[in-house]
N, C-alpha and C positions, 0 to 999 in steps of 0.2 A: 114670565119672570117669577122666580120663587122669592117670596118676601123674606127678609132677614128676621130670624126669630131670636131676639136678644135674650130670651129665657130658655132657649133650647139646649144650650151646652152647660156643662157643670164646670165652673171656674176652678173648683178644687180638685178636679180629676187629674190634673197634671201636677208635677212636683214643683209648684210655683216658688217654694221657699228654698230650693236647692242652691248651694253656692255656685259661683260662676264656673269653677273647675269641676263641678259635680260632687256627689257625695262619696266619702271614702269607702273603698272596697278592700276586703282582706287580700293580703299578698304574703306568700311564704318568703321569709328572710333567707333566701338561698345565697350561698357564697358567690361573689362576683356581681351580684345585682347592684346597680348604681341608683342610689336614692339621695334625696335632699331633705334635710331637717328644716322645717318651715320657720322655726323661731330664730335660728342662728344663720340659716342659709348655707350651713356646712354640707357639702356634696361630696360623695365618694362611693367607692365600692365596698360591699360587705366582705370583710376578711375573717370574721370570727363571730360565732353566736354562742352565748352561754345560757343554756336552758335553766340551770339552777338559779342563776342570778337574774334571769329575765332581761338580759342585756345583749347588745351586739356592738361590733366595732366597725367603723367606717374608716377608710383610708382614701385621702384625696390624691390628686394627681401629683402633688409635691411630696407625697410620702407621709404627710401628717395624719395622725390617727386620733379618733375620738370615740368614746363609748356612749351609747344612748340606750334608754329602756325600750324594749319591744312595745308595740302598740300604735296608737294614732299619732299624727303630727308629721307625716313624711309624704314626699311627692315621688312618684315613679312615672317617668315620661310625662311630667307635668300634671299628673292626676293624683289626687289624695288617696293614700292607702293606709291600712292598718296592718303593720308588720307582725306576723305570727312566727313562732318557731318553725324551722324546717321539718318536714315529715321525716320520721325515723325510717331509714332503709333497712331492709332485711339483712341479717348477718350472713356473711358468706359461709358456705359449708366447710366443715372441718377439713384441714389439709393433711391430717396424719402427722402433724408436728405440734409440739408444745409451743407456748408463747416465747420460750427462750430459743427456739429453733431446733431443739432436740427431737428425735423421733418419738412420737407418742407411743406409750406402752398401754395397750388395751387389756382390760380384765385383770390388771395387776393391783393387788391390795397394798395399801400403804405399809411400808416396812416399820417394824417396831423402832422407836426413836433410838438413835445412837447415843453414846455417852457424850460425844462432841456436840458443840453448839456454834451457831453464828450469832454474834451480838451486833446490833445496829444502834445508832444513836437515838432515834425517835420513832414514833408511831408511823409517820409518813414514810420513812425509810422501810419499815417492816411491811407496810401495805404495798409499796412498789415492788419490793423483792418477791412478795407472795404472788402478786399478779403476773409477773413475768416468769419467775422460776418455781412457782408453787408446785407444779406437777413433778418437776425434777427432784425437788427437796423431799416430797413424800415418797417417791420411789427409793431415794437414798436414805430415808429415815433421819433427815436433818431438821432440827427445830431452830427457828429464828426467834430470838428474844430482843426486845428493844429496851434500851437504857433510858434514864432520864436526861441523858446528855453524856458527852465524853468524860466529864468530870466525875461521873459515877463509875467509870470503868474499873479503877483499881479496887474499889470495894466489891464490885460484882465478881471480879476474878478471885478475890480472897474467899468469897463465899462458894464459888464454883470449884476451886482447887484444880486447875488444869494439870494434866499428866499425859503419859504416852497414849492412853486410850480415852482421854477426855480433852481433846484438843479444842481450842477456841479460835475462831476466825472473827475478826472485828472490822466492821466497815465504818469509817468515820468521814464526816464532811470536812472540806477545806484542808486537806492534807497537803500542804505546800511548805517549802523550806521556810523556817523561822516562825511558823504558826504554833499556837499552843498545842494543837493536835499532833504536830510533828515531834514536839518535845516529849509528849506523853508516849508516843510510839517508840522513840529512841530509848526512853527509860525502861519500857517493858522489854525491849529487845535485849537489853543487858541485865535483865533481872533473872532470878532463879527459874522462873517459869517461861523464860523467853523462847526456849526450844519448842514449847507446846502452844504458843500463842502467836498468831500472825495478824498484825494490824496493817490494813491497807485502806486507801481512801481515794476519793475523787477531788478535783481542785475547786469544786463549786462551794459557795458559802452555804447553800442549802440544797437538799436533794431535789427540790422542785426544778432547779436549773439543769438537772440531768435529763429532763424531758426535752426533746428537741423543740425549740420555740415555734418552728413552722407548723407543728401539730396543733397549735393554738392560733394560727394565723398571724404569728409574730415573726419579724425578721431577726430579732434578738431579744433576750430578756432585758428588761429595763435596768439601767445603771442606778443603784441605790446608794446614797451617801452613807458613810460608815456610822454616822451618828443616828441613823434611822434603822429600826429593826427590819431585816431584809424582807420578810413576808409582807409586813404592813406597807413597806415602800413599794413593793411590786404591785400590790393590789391598788394602792393609790395611783400609781403611774398608769395603770391599765383602766382606771375608772371603775374598779370593783369595790363593793362595800368592804370596809376593813376596820370597823369600829370595835369589834370584839372577837373573841376566839371562835364564836359560831360563824362569823363571816369568813374567817380564815379557813375553817373546816369546809365550808361550802366551796370556797375557791379551790381547795385541794381536791375535793371530789370532782370538780369540773376538769382540773388538770389530769387527774388519774383516769378519768373517763376517756381521754384521748390516747391512752396507752393501751395497745392491744397486743404488742409483741416487742421483742428486743429491738426491732427496727425503729421504734419510736424513742429510743434512748440513746444518749451520747456514748461513743465507744469508751470514753474515760471511765464510765461506770460499769459497762458490760464486762470488760476485762477483769476488773477488780472483783466482781461478784463471782465470776467463774473461777478465779484464783482461790477464793475462799472456799468454794464448794470442793474443789480439788484437795485443798489442804485438810479439811475436816473429814473427808471420806477416804483419805489415803490409809492403806493398811500399815 
């Protein structure tokens, strides 16, 4: 018989203090992964991840969604995990087409800017147009300028002085019957410069909503009451930070990062931008 040696083993050699479920291990927050948040018990599939905000969105089996910060505090198959941003995949090779779907022109130098211009309401509108139609606009020599809002349009046109060789195409938000934007468009259409100015628009309150919601893992953009500023209301509904302009700028960067081509935008915007490009480049 071998006598028992009560001093022969190291009682600290094993992970004696480990929780019953084991210690948390890193796990990539990949889309479709089903996890449970330990504090609330909310369980669902990951439908969106926001790297800039450090958050992700879960959707349970009833369709209810909640946003949580990446990190510890989650269970995967009953085991604790620390959720990390998904690994960035390599970009696909160039397809020979621009983001707008036009044939890419290689080795072409940007054309000298035309006298004509395209005006958009704000910076986000300009950035979205640049991302999708930027290559086309440089080939055509069209400059896009953003206003401080549609209320500044009349003053901008007075300064620009549209004419036969200085056409202006204007893209506005929320161009629907009875809106302020539609009244401004009607006034311009019947003004002395009406023949040289084309005002078109999309029906959305803000250009954010022209990005297809499923590109962000949403079924639809949230409904925001009229007494709440739309961008703030959207961020609040989605669980994104929204206390100041910097939070809204980060939210927009996240939205814009999901746009890689015209296929990520709603047709109501696509047709209007193409119409403006045709108008300002017509001989």
